[in-house]
C-alpha positions in Angstrom: -17.1 1.6 -20.9 -19.7 4.4 -21.3 -22.0 5.6 -18.6 -25.4 7.2 -18.7 -25.7 10.8 -17.4 -27.8 11.4 -14.4 -29.0 15.0 -14.1 -31.1 15.3 -10.9 -31.5 14.0 -7.4 -34.8 12.4 -8.3 -33.3 10.5 -11.2 -30.4 9.4 -9.0 -32.8 7.9 -6.4 -34.9 6.2 -9.1 -31.9 4.7 -10.8 -30.5 3.5 -7.4 -33.7 1.7 -6.8 -33.5 0.0 -10.2 -29.9 -1.1 -9.6 -30.7 -2.3 -6.1 -33.5 -4.5 -7.4 -31.0 -6.1 -9.8 -28.3 -6.6 -7.2 -30.5 -8.1 -4.4 -31.3 -11.6 -5.7 -27.7 -12.9 -5.9 -26.2 -11.0 -3.0 -26.3 -13.9 -0.6 -24.7 -16.2 -3.1 -22.0 -13.7 -4.0 -21.1 -13.4 -0.3 -21.2 -17.1 0.3 -19.0 -18.0 -2.7 -17.0 -14.8 -2.6 -17.9 -14.2 -6.2 -16.4 -10.9 -7.1 -19.0 -8.5 -8.6 -17.3 -7.4 -11.8 -20.4 -7.6 -14.0 -22.6 -6.1 -11.3 -20.2 -3.1 -10.9 -20.2 -2.6 -14.7 -24.0 -2.3 -14.6 -23.7 0.0 -11.6 -21.2 2.3 -13.4 -23.2 2.3 -16.7 -26.2 3.5 -14.8 -24.5 6.8 -14.1 -24.5 6.5 -10.3 -20.8 6.7 -10.0 -20.8 10.3 -11.4 -23.7 11.8 -9.4 -21.4 13.7 -7.0 -19.6 15.5 -9.9 -20.4 19.2 -9.5 -22.9 20.7 -12.0 -20.3 23.1 -13.2 -18.4 20.1 -14.6 -21.4 18.4 -16.2 -22.5 16.2 -13.3 -25.7 16.1 -11.3 -24.1 17.5 -8.2 -26.6 15.7 -6.0 -27.2 16.7 -2.4 -25.4 14.8 0.2 -28.7 13.6 1.6 -29.4 12.0 -1.8 -25.8 10.6 -2.1 -26.3 9.0 1.3 -29.6 7.5 0.4 -28.2 6.1 -2.9 -25.3 4.4 -1.0 -27.7 3.1 1.7 -30.0 1.7 -0.9 -27.2 -0.1 -2.7 -25.7 -1.4 0.6 -29.1 -2.7 1.5 -29.2 -4.8 -1.7 -25.5 -5.8 -1.3 -23.4 -4.5 1.5 -20.1 -5.1 -0.3 -21.1 -3.4 -3.5 -22.4 -0.5 -1.4 -19.0 0.0 0.1 -17.0 -0.2 -3.2 -17.7 3.3 -4.4 -17.2 5.0 -1.0 -13.6 5.9 -1.7 -14.5 6.9 -5.3 -16.9 9.5 -4.0 -14.3 10.5 -1.3 -11.6 11.1 -3.9 -14.0 13.2 -5.9 -14.5 15.4 -2.8 -10.8 15.8 -2.3 -10.6 16.8 -6.0 -13.4 19.3 -5.5 -11.7 20.8 -2.5 -8.0 20.8 -3.5 -7.8 20.1 -7.2 -6.9 22.8 -9.8 -9.6 23.7 -12.3 -7.7 21.7 -15.0 -7.4 18.6 -12.7 -11.1 18.9 -11.9 -12.2 19.2 -15.5 -10.1 16.3 -16.7 -10.7 13.8 -13.9 -14.4 14.6 -13.5 -14.8 14.1 -17.3 -13.2 10.6 -16.9 -15.8 9.7 -14.1 -18.7 10.9 -16.2 -17.4 8.8 -19.1 -17.6 5.7 -16.8 -14.1 5.4 -15.3 -14.1 4.4 -11.6 -11.6 5.3 -8.9 -10.5 2.9 -6.1 -8.2 3.8 -3.3 -4.9 3.1 -1.7 -4.9 5.1 1.4 -4.4 2.9 4.5 -1.3 0.9 5.5 -0.7 -1.8 8.1 2.3 -2.2 10.2 2.6 1.4 11.1 2.6 2.7 14.7 -0.8 4.3 14.3 -3.6 4.7 11.7 -2.4 8.1 10.7 1.2 7.3 9.9 2.1 6.8 6.2 5.3 5.4 4.7 4.4 5.3 1.0 6.7 7.8 -0.7 6.5 10.2 -3.6 9.9 11.1 -4.8 11.4 13.1 -7.7 13.5 11.2 -10.2 14.8 13.9 -12.5 11.7 15.3 -14.3 9.6 12.4 -13.1 7.7 11.5 -10.0 7.9 8.0 -8.5 5.8 6.1 -5.9 7.1 3.3 -3.7 5.2 1.6 -0.9 2.5 -0.9 0.0 -1.1 -0.3 0.9 -3.9 -2.4 2.4 -7.7 -2.1 2.9 -7.7 -0.8 -0.7 -11.5 -1.1 -1.2 -12.4 -0.7 -4.9 -8.8 -0.8 -6.2 -9.4 -4.3 -7.6 -12.1 -2.9 -9.8 -10.7 0.5 -10.6 -9.2 2.3 -13.6 -7.5 4.8 -11.4 -6.3 4.3 -7.8 -6.1 7.5 -5.8 -3.1 6.9 -3.5 -2.1 8.7 -0.3 1.6 9.5 -0.5 4.2 11.5 1.5 6.6 13.7 -0.5 10.2 14.5 0.4 9.0 17.4 2.7 6.5 15.0 4.4 3.5 16.7 2.9 0.6 14.5 2.1 -0.8 14.2 -1.5 -3.4 12.2 -3.3 -2.0 10.7 -6.5 -4.6 9.6 -9.1 -2.6 6.7 -10.4 -3.8 4.8 -13.5 -4.4 1.2 -12.5 -2.4 -0.2 -15.4 0.8 1.7 -14.5 4.0 -0.2 -14.8 5.2 -1.4 -11.3 1.7 -1.2 -9.8 0.3 -4.5 -8.5 -3.2 -5.0 -7.1 -3.4 -8.1 -4.9 -6.7 -9.8 -4.0 -5.7 -10.8 -0.5 -8.7 -9.5 1.4 -9.9 -12.3 3.8 -12.3 -10.5 6.1 -15.2 -12.6 7.4 -17.6 -9.8 6.4 -17.8 -7.4 3.4 -16.2 -10.4 1.6 -16.4 -9.1 -2.0 -15.2 -5.5 -1.6 -11.8 -6.5 -2.8 -10.2 -4.6 0.0 -6.7 -6.1 -0.4 -3.3 -4.8 -1.1 -1.7 -2.5 -3.6 2.0 -2.5 -4.2 3.9 0.4 -5.8 7.3 -0.5 -7.1 8.9 2.7 -8.6 5.6 3.6 -10.2 5.7 6.7 -12.3 3.0 9.3 -11.9 2.4 12.6 -13.7 2.6 15.8 -11.6 -0.8 16.8 -13.0 -2.3 13.7 -11.4 -1.1 14.7 -7.9 -3.5 16.7 -5.7 -2.6 18.1 -2.3 -4.3 16.1 0.5 -3.0 17.2 3.9 -4.0 20.8 3.4 -7.6 19.7 3.2 -7.4 19.2 6.9 -5.4 22.3 7.7 -8.4 24.5 7.0 -12.1 23.8 7.4 -13.3 21.6 4.5 -16.0 18.9 4.2 -13.6 16.1 3.2 -13.8 14.4 6.6 -17.6 14.5 7.1 -18.2 13.5 3.5 -16.2 10.4 4.0 -18.0 9.6 7.2 -21.5 10.1 5.9 -20.9 7.5 3.3 -19.8 5.0 6.0 -22.9 5.8 8.0 -25.0 5.2 4.8 -23.4 1.8 4.3 -24.2 0.8 7.9 -27.8 2.1 7.5 -28.2 0.0 4.4 -27.0 -3.1 6.2 -29.3 -2.4 9.1 -32.3 -2.0 6.8 -31.4 -5.3 5.0 -31.2 -7.2 8.3 -34.5 -5.7 9.5 -36.3 -6.6 6.2 -34.9 -10.1 6.3 -36.0 -10.6 9.9 -39.5 -9.5 9.0 -39.6 -11.9 6.0 -38.3 -14.7 8.1 -40.8 -14.4 10.9 -43.7 -13.9 8.4 -42.8 -16.9 6.2 -40.5 -19.4 7.9 -41.3 -19.3 11.6 -45.1 -19.3 11.8 -46.6 -21.9 14.1 -49.6 -19.7 14.4 -50.7 -20.3 10.8 -52.1 -23.7 11.6 -54.1 -22.2 14.5 -56.0 -20.0 12.1 -54.7 -16.7 13.4 -54.7 -13.8 10.9 -51.7 -12.1 12.5 -48.2 -12.8 11.4 -47.2 -13.0 15.0 -48.7 -12.2 18.4 -45.7 -13.2 20.6 -45.1 -10.1 22.8 -41.3 -10.5 22.9 -41.1 -10.7 19.2 -43.3 -7.7 18.7 -41.2 -5.8 21.2 -38.0 -6.7 19.3 -39.4 -5.4 16.0 -40.7 -2.3 17.6 -37.4 -1.5 19.2 -35.5 -2.1 15.9 -38.0 -0.1 13.9 -37.8 3.0 16.1 -33.9 3.0 16.0 -33.8 2.3 12.3 -36.1 5.1 11.5 -34.1 7.4 13.8 -30.9 6.4 12.0 -32.4 7.1 8.6 -33.7 10.5 9.8 -30.3 11.4 11.3 -28.6 10.4 8.1 -30.8 12.7 6.0 -30.3 15.5 8.5 -26.6 15.1 8.4 -26.7 15.3 4.6 -28.6 18.6 4.8 -26.1 20.1 7.3 -23.2 18.9 5.2 -24.7 20.6 2.1 -24.6 23.9 4.0 -21.0 23.3 5.0 -20.0 22.6 1.4 -21.7 25.9 0.3 -20.0 27.9 3.1 -17.0 26.1 4.6 -16.6 28.2 7.7 -15.1 26.6 10.8 -18.5 26.6 12.5 -20.4 25.1 9.6 -17.8 22.4 9.0 -17.8 21.5 12.7 -21.6 21.3 12.7 -21.5 19.0 9.7 -18.8 16.8 11.3 -20.9 16.5 14.5 -24.2 15.8 12.6 -22.4 13.1 10.6 -20.8 11.7 13.7 -24.3 11.4 15.3 -25.6 9.5 12.3 -22.4 7.3 12.2 -22.7 6.4 15.9 -26.3 5.4 15.7 -25.9 3.6 12.4 -23.1 1.5 14.0 -25.4 0.5 16.8 -28.4 -0.3 14.7 -26.5 -2.3 12.1 -25.1 -4.6 14.7 -28.4 -4.8 16.7 -30.4 -5.6 13.6 -28.0 -8.5 12.6 -28.0 -9.8 16.2 -31.8 -9.6 16.5 -32.1 -11.5 13.2 -30.0 -14.3 14.8 -32.2 -14.3 17.9 -35.5 -14.5 15.9 -34.3 -17.0 13.2 -32.3 -19.2 15.6 -30.0 -21.8 14.2 -31.6 -21.4 10.8 -29.9 -18.1 10.4 -26.5 -19.9 10.2 -27.5 -22.3 7.4 -25.6 -21.8 4.3 -28.6 -21.7 2.0 -30.0 -18.8 4.0 -26.8 -16.9 4.7 -28.6 -14.6 7.0 -25.6 -14.3 9.1 -23.9 -12.1 6.5 -25.7 -9.0 7.7 -24.1 -9.3 11.2 -20.7 -10.2 9.6 -20.9 -7.2 7.2 -21.9 -4.8 10.0 -19.2 -6.1 12.4 -16.4 -5.7 9.8 -17.5 -2.4 8.4 -18.2 -0.7 11.7 -14.6 -1.3 12.8 -13.6 1.2 10.2 -13.4 4.1 12.7 -13.8 3.7 16.5 -17.3 4.9 17.3 -16.3 5.6 21.0 -14.4 8.6 19.8 -17.4 10.0 18.0 -19.4 10.0 21.3 -16.4 11.8 22.8 -16.4 14.5 20.1 -20.2 14.9 20.2 -20.2 15.3 24.0 -17.3 17.8 23.9 -19.1 19.8 21.2 -22.3 20.2 23.1 -21.0 20.5 26.6 -17.7 22.4 26.1 -18.4 24.2 22.8 -15.3 22.4 21.4 -15.2 21.8 17.7 -14.1 18.3 16.6 -10.7 17.7 15.1 -10.3 18.0 11.4 -9.6 14.6 10.0 -11.1 11.9 7.8 -12.4 9.8 10.7 -14.9 12.4 12.0 
């Protein structure tokens, strides 16, 4: 597959709008029937959007993080599952930027610009906490082998490479960029979440999978020093929630204007003059606009931290992103709930599938506990304590 080359922020935003318009009409049907979006993702990749975070030094657009977040939010508004699929792809590219060798960067970035997409195999279930990993990278003579099982592998089902978090024999963490067609690697479509139904976030099994040493990038060291790997991951999640919120808000507006209009027969010109309904939309609109503004602000602060990754700059970026992530969690759930309240029982009818917005928000916002973000934000402002360096903040 070949991909177009996007060269600027403005072009990235324009192309994202074009792709979103194409994705929107069948999004409810794809969710209802759990129709995996293979053709849609091919169009998405061919557009060049999967390569927009590749640095300019390696031939990419190197778009700002504010632009990257807007692109993800716009795609997630059109189809929340498709909006989430490239999240780990962009995350892996940031790990590569921060910790990869120049040779690794040149080779893997070139693959992305040519149209290859990366998935992920990071998380595991059955461990004592979310940070423990058991998937092992071991040496077998001159070769490296991976053994283990991963879950929540969003994007792996659609990927040509699967960046995989592994622990070596000294318990150091690495990210192995494993070709998806490697012998002994099995991608299992066993994702059964009631929301984000077509992300393909199932299992990946590694049975003595061989990986080249040049495809292994240090991972743990990205959190031993100030880097933007964590806030970059989190701003993408905030963008997904913001897109879900915008979709629910727009569908609520459309529903009230077109399906629930007893005032039409009365000759009123207004779409609605019910004070409680007006209050609900006003409340949602304010919080949605605040979320979008905080998302853009977080992107700008993250840009500065990428340019100068001092401890203070990275901490400021992490907190700014945490603020956007916290409010995007709240508004995505609130918008879906308000849509239920305004549409009533019609929201649950299969032909409308309006409940998908709340389902998508409820599932996606469980990715990281938002309560800890409030804790970190309060500690930062009140006690001048920088947040911990990890991928969840």
